[in-house]
C-alpha positions as CSV (number, residue, x, y, z in Angstrom):
1,M,16.2,138.1,-124.4
2,S,17.6,134.7,-124.6
3,T,17.9,133.0,-128.5
4,D,18.5,129.4,-126.8
5,F,16.6,127.0,-128.9
6,S,17.9,123.7,-127.3
7,S,14.7,122.3,-126.2
8,P,11.7,124.0,-127.5
9,E,8.1,122.7,-127.1
10,L,4.4,124.0,-127.4
11,P,3.2,125.6,-124.3
12,S,-0.1,125.8,-123.1
13,A,-1.5,128.6,-125.0
14,G,-3.9,129.6,-127.6
15,I,-5.1,126.4,-130.1
16,V,-3.3,124.2,-127.9
17,A,-3.9,124.9,-124.3
18,N,-6.6,122.4,-124.0
19,L,-4.4,119.5,-124.9
20,A,-2.8,117.7,-122.3
21,D,1.2,117.9,-121.8
22,E,1.8,114.7,-123.1
23,D,-0.5,115.1,-126.7
24,R,1.5,118.9,-126.7
25,S,4.9,116.8,-127.0
26,L,3.3,114.2,-129.4
27,L,1.9,117.1,-131.6
28,S,5.1,119.0,-131.7
29,N,6.3,116.0,-133.6
30,Y,4.2,116.6,-136.4
31,G,5.7,120.0,-137.3
32,E,8.9,121.5,-137.1
33,F,10.0,124.7,-135.1
34,L,12.0,127.0,-136.3
35,P,14.1,130.0,-135.2
36,V,13.2,133.3,-136.8
37,Q,15.2,136.3,-136.6
38,A,14.3,140.0,-136.0
39,G,13.4,141.5,-139.5
40,Q,13.2,137.8,-141.2
41,T,9.9,137.5,-143.4
42,I,8.6,133.9,-142.9
43,I,5.3,134.3,-145.1
44,E,5.6,136.5,-148.4
45,E,2.4,138.1,-149.8
46,G,1.6,136.4,-153.1
47,H,3.6,133.7,-152.4
48,P,1.9,130.1,-151.9
49,Q,1.2,129.3,-148.0
50,D,0.1,126.5,-147.0
51,S,1.3,126.2,-142.7
52,L,0.1,126.9,-139.9
53,Y,2.3,128.6,-137.5
54,F,2.3,128.6,-133.7
55,V,4.2,131.6,-131.8
56,I,6.4,130.2,-128.7
57,S,7.9,133.5,-128.5
58,G,8.5,136.7,-129.7
59,V,6.6,138.9,-132.0
60,L,5.2,138.8,-135.5
61,H,3.7,141.3,-137.7
62,V,1.4,141.1,-140.7
63,H,1.0,143.7,-143.1
64,T,0.7,144.0,-146.7
65,D,3.3,146.5,-148.8
66,S,2.5,149.1,-151.5
67,Q,4.7,150.6,-153.5
68,T,4.4,153.7,-150.9
69,R,3.4,152.5,-147.6
70,R,3.3,149.3,-145.4
71,T,0.1,148.4,-143.9
72,L,0.1,146.8,-140.3
73,I,-2.6,144.2,-140.2
74,A,-2.1,142.4,-136.9
75,R,0.4,141.8,-134.4
76,V,0.8,137.7,-133.4
77,E,2.5,137.3,-129.8
78,A,3.4,134.2,-128.1
79,G,0.4,131.7,-127.9
80,E,-1.0,133.0,-131.0
81,T,-1.4,131.9,-134.2
82,L,-1.5,132.4,-138.3
83,G,-2.2,130.4,-141.3
84,E,-5.1,128.9,-139.7
85,V,-7.2,128.9,-143.5
86,N,-4.0,128.3,-145.4
87,V,-3.5,124.9,-143.2
88,F,-7.3,123.7,-144.7
89,D,-6.9,125.5,-148.0
90,P,-3.7,126.2,-149.5
91,G,-3.6,129.3,-151.7
92,T,-1.5,132.4,-151.8
93,A,-0.5,134.6,-148.5
94,S,-3.0,137.6,-148.9
95,A,0.0,139.4,-146.0
96,S,3.4,139.0,-145.3
97,V,4.5,137.9,-141.7
98,T,8.1,139.6,-140.8
99,A,9.8,138.9,-137.1
100,Q,9.9,142.0,-135.6
101,D,12.6,140.8,-132.7
102,F,13.9,136.7,-132.1
103,T,10.9,134.4,-132.8
104,Q,10.6,131.0,-132.3
105,V,7.5,129.3,-133.9
106,W,6.4,125.6,-134.4
107,R,5.3,125.0,-138.1
108,A,2.8,122.2,-139.2
109,N,1.3,121.6,-142.8
110,R,-2.1,119.8,-143.5
111,E,-0.3,116.6,-143.6
112,D,1.1,116.9,-140.4
113,I,-2.0,118.3,-138.8
114,D,-3.8,114.9,-140.7
115,A,-1.1,112.4,-139.2
116,F,-1.9,114.0,-135.8
117,V,-5.5,113.6,-135.6
118,T,-5.1,110.2,-137.5
119,A,-2.6,108.9,-134.7
120,Y,-4.3,110.5,-131.5
121,P,-8.1,110.7,-132.7
122,E,-9.1,111.8,-129.2
123,A,-6.4,114.8,-129.0
124,G,-6.6,115.3,-132.5
125,A,-10.4,116.3,-132.4
126,R,-9.4,119.0,-128.8
127,L,-7.4,120.5,-132.1
128,L,-9.4,120.8,-134.8
129,A,-12.1,121.9,-132.3
130,S,-9.7,124.7,-131.0
131,L,-8.8,125.6,-134.9
132,V,-13.0,125.9,-135.6
133,T,-13.2,128.1,-132.6
134,L,-10.6,130.5,-133.3
135,M,-11.8,131.2,-137.1
136,S,-15.1,131.0,-136.0
137,R,-13.9,134.4,-133.7
138,R,-11.9,135.5,-136.6
139,I,-14.8,135.3,-138.9
140,R,-17.2,136.8,-136.3
141,R,-15.3,139.9,-135.4
142,M,-14.5,140.3,-139.6
143,N,-18.3,140.7,-140.1
144,E,-19.1,142.9,-136.8
145,R,-16.3,145.3,-138.6
146,L,-17.6,145.0,-141.6
147,A,-21.3,145.9,-140.4
148,A,-20.1,148.7,-138.4
149,K,-18.4,150.5,-142.0
150,E,-21.6,149.5,-143.5
151,L,-23.5,151.5,-140.7
152,E,-20.9,154.5,-140.9
153,S,-21.3,154.5,-144.4
154,E,-24.9,154.7,-144.2
155,F,-24.6,157.3,-141.4
156,H,-21.9,159.3,-143.5
157,D,-24.4,159.1,-146.7
158,F,-27.7,160.1,-144.6
159,W,-25.6,163.6,-144.0
160,H,-24.1,164.3,-147.1
């Protein structure tokens, strides 16, 4: 796998898929591209987190650690994002994020996103709509999981 990082760019995927090439290029100027080495943690559970991360290449694992074990929450690959909630409502990270191999990410904070939306309102509106759609899908998926868990619990209670 190449570790070349000479000319990073936002690919037409995920939350930026509906942006024109020129708009993606402009957006990339409002954040920063970061090379992340295998094993490097970019977000630490319990620490302040205020940024959106877009994975350009590589794989990140979202996980929590206890004294006895690590629990994998998600695998985040190229074209996917994380930190969407924290870019709008900064807080402490609920999980850690660690690169599994050499990974390239684009990171932007709220000020970066606001500046892009102000400078390019039409493209900014498309970006924000993509973020809201993504967060809505994740909430819906979580609600479905919770409902299934509740149903499973009720079924278990019925038979015991």
